[in-house]
C-alpha positions in Angstrom: -51.4 21.4 -23.9 -50.9 17.8 -23.2 -47.5 18.0 -25.0 -46.5 20.9 -22.8 -47.5 19.0 -19.7 -45.5 16.0 -20.7 -42.5 18.1 -21.5 -42.7 19.7 -18.0 -42.9 16.2 -16.5 -39.9 15.0 -18.5 -37.8 18.0 -17.5 -38.8 17.4 -13.9 -37.7 13.8 -14.1 -34.4 14.8 -15.6 -33.8 17.4 -12.9 -34.7 14.9 -10.2 -32.3 12.3 -11.7 -29.5 14.8 -11.9 -30.2 15.9 -8.3 -30.0 12.2 -7.2 -26.8 11.7 -9.1 -25.3 14.8 -7.4 -26.4 13.6 -4.0 -24.9 10.2 -4.6 -21.7 11.7 -5.9 -21.4 14.0 -2.9 -21.7 11.2 -0.4 -18.8 11.4 2.0 -16.5 8.4 2.7 -14.7 8.2 6.0 -10.9 7.6 6.2 -11.4 4.3 8.0 -13.6 3.1 5.2 -11.1 4.0 2.6 -8.2 2.4 4.5 -10.2 -0.9 5.0 -11.2 -1.0 1.3 -7.6 -0.3 0.1 -6.3 -3.2 2.3 -8.9 -5.6 0.7 -8.5 -4.3 -2.9 -4.7 -4.0 -2.9 -2.8 -6.2 -5.4 0.3 -5.9 -3.1 -1.7 -7.4 -0.3 -3.2 -10.1 -2.5 0.3 -11.1 -3.7 1.5 -11.2 -0.1 -1.4 -13.5 0.8 -0.6 -15.8 -2.1 3.1 -15.9 -0.9 1.8 -16.9 2.5 -0.3 -19.7 1.1 2.7 -20.9 -0.9 4.8 -20.9 2.3 2.2 -22.8 4.2 2.0 -25.4 1.4 5.9 -25.6 1.4 5.8 -26.5 5.2 3.1 -29.1 4.6 5.2 -30.6 1.8 8.3 -30.9 4.0 6.3 -32.5 6.9 4.4 -34.8 4.6 7.6 -36.6 3.6 7.3 -38.6 6.8 3.7 -39.7 5.9 3.5 -42.9 3.7 2.1 -42.1 0.3 0.0 -44.7 -1.7 0.2 -45.1 -5.5 -2.0 -47.6 -7.4 -1.4 -48.6 -11.0 -1.4 -51.3 -13.7 1.1 -52.4 -16.2 -0.6 -55.2 -18.1 0.7 -56.4 -21.6 1.3 -59.4 -23.8 4.7 -61.0 -24.1 5.9 -63.8 -26.5 8.8 -66.0 -25.7 10.8 -65.4 -22.6 8.9 -62.8 -20.5 10.7 -59.5 -20.3 8.5 -57.9 -17.6 6.4 -58.6 -14.6 2.9 -59.7 -15.5 1.3 -57.3 -13.1 -2.4 -56.5 -13.6 -2.5 -54.3 -10.5 0.1 -52.8 -8.2 0.2 -50.7 -5.1 3.3 -48.8 -3.8 3.7 -47.2 -0.5 6.8 -45.3 0.7 7.9 -42.7 3.2 10.9 -41.0 4.7 12.0 -42.5 8.1 15.2 -40.7 9.0 16.7 -37.6 7.5 19.0 -35.1 9.3 18.4 -32.7 6.4 14.6 -32.8 6.5 14.6 -31.5 10.0 16.4 -28.4 8.8 14.1 -28.1 5.8 11.1 -28.1 8.1 12.7 -25.2 10.2 13.4 -23.4 6.9 9.7 -23.8 5.9 8.5 -22.5 9.2 10.8 -19.5 9.0 9.4 -18.9 5.5 5.9 -18.7 6.9 7.1 -16.1 9.4 8.6 -14.1 6.7 5.5 -14.3 4.6 3.3 -13.3 7.5 5.5 -10.3 8.2 5.6 -9.4 4.6 1.8 -9.5 4.5 1.7 -7.1 7.5 4.2 -4.8 5.9 2.1 -4.7 2.7 -1.0 -3.8 4.6 0.8 -1.0 6.5 2.2 0.3 3.2 -1.3 0.4 1.7 -2.6 2.1 4.9 0.1 4.8 4.5 -0.7 5.3 0.8 -4.4 5.5 1.3 -4.2 7.8 4.4 -1.7 10.1 2.6 -3.9 10.4 -0.5 -7.1 10.8 1.5 -5.7 13.5 3.7 -4.2 15.3 0.7 -7.5 15.2 -1.2 -9.3 16.6 1.8 -6.7 19.4 2.1 -6.9 20.1 -1.7 -10.7 20.3 -1.5 -10.5 22.9 1.3 -7.9 24.8 -0.8 -10.3 24.7 -3.8 -13.0 26.3 -1.7 -10.5 29.1 -0.8 -9.5 29.4 -4.4 -13.1 29.9 -5.5 -13.4 32.7 -2.9 -10.2 34.2 -4.2 -11.7 34.2 -7.7 -14.8 36.0 -6.5 -12.6 38.6 -4.7 -10.4 38.9 -7.8 -13.4 39.5 -10.1 -14.7 42.2 -7.7 -11.2 43.8 -7.7 -11.1 43.8 -11.5 -14.5 45.5 -11.6 -13.4 48.2 -9.2 -10.2 48.8 -11.2 -12.2 49.0 -14.4 -14.4 51.8 -12.8 -11.4 53.6 -11.3 -9.6 53.4 -14.7 -12.6 54.8 -16.5 -12.9 57.6 -13.9 -9.2 58.4 -14.3 -8.4 57.6 -10.6 -6.1 54.7 -11.5 -4.1 54.0 -14.6 -4.5 51.2 -17.1 -1.6 49.5 -15.5 -3.5 48.9 -12.3 -6.3 47.4 -14.4 -3.8 45.1 -16.3 -2.4 44.1 -12.9 -5.8 43.2 -11.6 -6.4 41.1 -14.7 -3.1 39.4 -14.4 -3.8 38.5 -10.8 -7.2 37.1 -11.9 -5.5 35.0 -14.6 -2.9 33.7 -12.1 -5.7 32.7 -9.6 -7.6 30.9 -12.4 -4.4 29.0 -13.3 -4.0 28.1 -9.6 -7.5 26.9 -9.5 -6.9 24.7 -12.6 -3.9 23.2 -10.9 -5.8 22.4 -7.7 -8.7 20.8 -9.7 -6.2 18.6 -11.6 -4.5 17.6 -8.4 -7.8 16.8 -6.8 -8.9 14.6 -9.8 -5.5 12.8 -9.7 -5.9 12.0 -6.1 -9.5 10.9 -6.4 -8.4 8.6 -9.2 -5.6 7.2 -7.1 -8.0 6.5 -4.3 -10.4 4.9 -6.7 -7.7 2.5 -7.8 -6.8 1.7 -4.2 -10.3 1.2 -3.0 -12.3 0.1 -6.1 -14.8 2.9 -5.5 -15.8 5.3 -8.3 -13.8 8.5 -8.3 -16.8 10.6 -8.4 -18.1 9.2 -5.1 -14.9 9.8 -3.2 -15.6 12.9 -1.1 -13.5 13.0 2.0 -15.1 13.6 5.4 -12.7 16.0 7.2 -14.2 15.0 10.6 -13.1 11.4 10.1 -9.4 12.3 10.0 -7.8 12.0 13.5 -4.9 14.0 14.6 -1.6 12.5 13.4 0.4 11.5 16.5 3.5 13.5 17.1 6.4 11.2 17.6 10.0 11.7 18.2 12.6 10.4 15.8 15.0 9.4 18.6 12.7 6.8 19.9 13.8 3.2 19.4 12.0 1.6 16.5 9.4 -1.1 17.3 9.0 -4.3 15.4 9.2 -3.4 11.8 7.4 -6.0 9.6 9.3 -5.3 6.4 12.8 -5.6 8.0 11.7 -8.5 10.3 10.4 -10.3 7.1 13.8 -10.0 5.5 15.4 -11.3 8.7 13.0 -14.3 8.8 13.9 -15.0 5.2 17.6 -15.0 6.0 16.9 -17.5 8.8 15.0 -19.7 6.3 17.9 -19.6 3.9 20.3 -20.5 6.8 18.3 -23.5 7.7 18.1 -24.5 4.0 21.9 -24.2 3.7 22.4 -26.4 6.8 20.0 -29.0 5.4 21.8 -29.1 2.1 25.1 -29.4 3.9 23.9 -32.4 6.0 22.4 -34.0 2.9 25.8 -35.2 1.6 27.3 -35.7 5.2 24.6 -37.9 6.8 22.7 -41.0 5.8 19.1 -41.1 4.9 16.6 -43.9 5.6 13.4 -44.6 3.8 10.6 -47.2 4.1 8.8 -48.8 1.2 6.1 -51.5 0.5 5.1 -52.9 -2.9 2.2 -55.2 -3.7 1.6 -56.8 -7.1 -1.3 -58.9 -8.4 0.2 -60.9 -11.3 -1.5 -62.9 -13.9 -0.4 -65.6 -16.4 -3.1 -65.0 -18.9 -1.3 -62.8 -21.3 2.2 -64.4 -21.1 3.9 -67.7 -20.3 5.5 -67.0 -17.0 4.6 -70.3 -15.6 6.8 -72.0 -18.3 9.9 -70.4 -16.9 8.9 -69.9 -13.2 7.5 -72.9 -11.4 6.5 -71.2 -8.2 4.2 -68.6 -9.9 1.7 -66.9 -7.5 -0.7 -64.0 -8.2 -0.2 -62.1 -5.0 3.2 -60.8 -4.2 4.3 -58.4 -1.5 7.7 -56.9 -0.7 8.8 -54.3 1.9 11.9 -53.0 3.6 14.1 -50.1 4.5 16.2 -48.2 2.0 19.5 -46.7 3.5 21.4 -44.2 1.4 24.8 -43.3 2.6 26.6 -40.6 0.4 30.2 -41.1 -0.2 31.2 -39.2 -3.4 28.4 -36.9 -4.5 30.0 -33.7 -5.7 26.7 -32.4 -7.0 25.3 -32.3 -3.5 28.4 -30.6 -2.2 28.2 -28.0 -4.9 24.4 -27.4 -4.0 25.4 -27.0 -0.3 27.9 -24.3 -1.3 25.3 -22.5 -3.4 22.8 -22.6 -0.5 25.5 -21.3 1.9 26.2 -18.3 -0.5 22.5 -17.5 -0.7 22.2 -17.6 3.1 25.1 -15.2 3.4 23.5 -12.9 0.8 20.1 -12.9 2.7 21.9 -12.1 6.0 23.7 -9.1 4.4 20.4 -7.9 2.8 18.7 -8.0 6.2 21.5 -6.0 7.8 21.4 -3.5 4.9 17.6 -3.1 5.2 18.0 -2.2 8.8 20.7 0.3 8.1 18.7 1.9 5.3 15.7 2.3 7.6 17.9 4.0 10.2 19.1 6.4 7.5 15.5 7.0 6.4 14.6 7.8 10.1 17.4 10.3 10.3 16.3 12.0 7.0 12.7 12.2 8.3 13.8 13.6 11.6 15.7 16.4 9.8 12.8 17.2 7.4 10.3 16.9 10.2 11.9 19.7 12.2 11.9 22.0 9.1 8.4 21.2 8.1 7.2 21.8 11.7 8.8 25.3 11.7 7.5 26.0 8.1 4.0 25.0 9.3 4.3 27.3 12.3 5.5 30.2 10.0 2.6 29.6 7.5 0.1 29.6 10.4 1.4 32.9 11.8 1.4 34.5 8.4 -2.2 33.4 8.0 -3.2 34.9 11.3 -1.4 38.1 10.5 -3.2 38.3 7.1 -6.5 37.7 8.9 -5.7 40.4 11.4 -4.8 42.8 8.6 -8.0 42.0 6.8 -10.0 42.9 9.9 -8.1 46.2 10.2 -8.9 47.1 6.6 -12.6 46.2 7.1 -12.7 48.4 10.2 -11.0 51.4 8.5 -13.3 51.1 5.6 -16.3 51.1 7.9 -15.2 53.6 10.5 -12.4 55.5 8.7 -8.7 55.6 9.7 -9.5 58.1 12.6 -7.1 60.7 11.3 -9.0 62.5 8.6 -8.0 66.2 8.1 -4.7 65.8 10.2 -1.6 66.9 8.4 0.4 63.9 7.2 -2.4 61.5 7.9 -2.5 58.3 5.7 -5.2 58.5 3.0 -8.5 56.8 3.4 -8.5 53.2 2.1 -10.2 52.5 -1.1 -12.6 49.5 -1.7 -9.9 47.7 -3.7 -7.8 47.4 -0.5 -10.5 45.1 0.9 -10.4 42.8 -2.1 -6.6 42.7 -2.0 -6.6 42.0 1.8 -9.2 39.2 1.3 -7.2 37.7 -1.7 -4.0 37.7 0.5 -5.7 36.2 3.5 -7.1 33.3 1.4 -3.7 32.7 -0.2 -2.0 32.6 3.3 -4.8 30.2 4.3 -4.0 27.9 1.4 -0.3 28.2 2.2 -0.9 27.1 5.9 -3.0 24.2 4.6 -0.2 23.0 2.3 2.4 23.4 5.1 0.2 21.4 7.5 -0.3 18.7 4.8 3.5 18.3 4.2 4.0 18.1 8.0 1.3 15.5 8.4 2.6 13.3 5.6 6.1 13.4 7.1 4.7 12.3 10.5 2.9 9.4 8.8 6.1 8.3 7.2 7.9 8.6 10.5 5.2 6.5 12.2 5.8 3.7 9.6 9.6 3.9 9.8 9.4 3.5 13.6 6.9 0.8 13.6 3.9 2.8 15.0 1.3 2.2 12.2 -0.7 0.1 14.6 -1.2 3.3 16.7 -2.5 5.1 13.6 -4.9 2.3 12.8 -6.2 2.2 16.4 -6.9 6.0 16.1 -8.8 5.4 12.8 -11.0 2.7 14.4 -11.6 4.8 17.5 -12.6 8.0 15.5 
């Protein structure tokens, strides 16, 4: 008796744990949460942040050339005979750049590099927002299609049962039964495809956000309406293209600095202090005015006359600057082409979505007509030439068709929404989409 009581308790605990796991796995995650987590977890965003830190360090390095550095060291050693080196027990060296026409251009290049890195970071975040939003909306749509597919399978099973009875009664042929079984198998295959698609999208979102795939259940209410935008609108500031333009400016400043490096003089300042000792050598034998403390300072002026390596480097930088400028122009042209392609496909998808919606409404109306005729009759019984009374299988066929048209409408709406999101990004309106997410 005690063993049975313990078994019941154990099974109750197992059932409770399973129910808890199901409840946790069914917890819905909003689109805003998914987008925020994707932006934090994205490797592309992390790489862009690292590039920004690198650009900031490069700017600090170019500016710090004007700040005197301080190096302390010691070169103590024994010498026999005539001393071959300075008997320094300790030394301190300080030097800095005083005047450089090239360094000014290098600083401008580093500042433009920071602008490019900031814009690239914003572009990476917008791309992650687009990917996460598209995957989330698609997963939400596929889940709704899965629910419709389950209903279809139920209607198909009922249709197969009806055809089985009608075939046994001799009302329908075996071909009708085989057709019903074929339709049921096709619906099962469609269900499998939808489940595979949903699992793939959930895994993609899990990679983007770092959340377990089993807990990613979309909240349909958290998805705002995607703004309808015209492709003929002038693009706003585009971070990706602007980043390439800023990088081209940086290359231009770098090329100008390299060109000035072999055309203009450069002035530096230096101070050297040495504490010398005569304990390990015989300096005093050869140098009468030996003193332990020695200081030297002055300006170093470099005037390039014949330095072909600097001239070659300047030509190389000029070629890189030209290449970056052409790449920036090409990026803008490619984006214009992309906008034109999206504009054309958007018009088609808009019409296809309207057609799919109308078909679904017609199928729903036909289903209601079938249900009314099955309940009330066709109103023409006994009249010559009147259509025959509908059979129960007509209801299942109408229900299957209505659910299929519903899924087709969802698919058409999904493709239209994804095209609109891509157009928002191509026109620089992703901030509008983010604002809608935060306001939802």
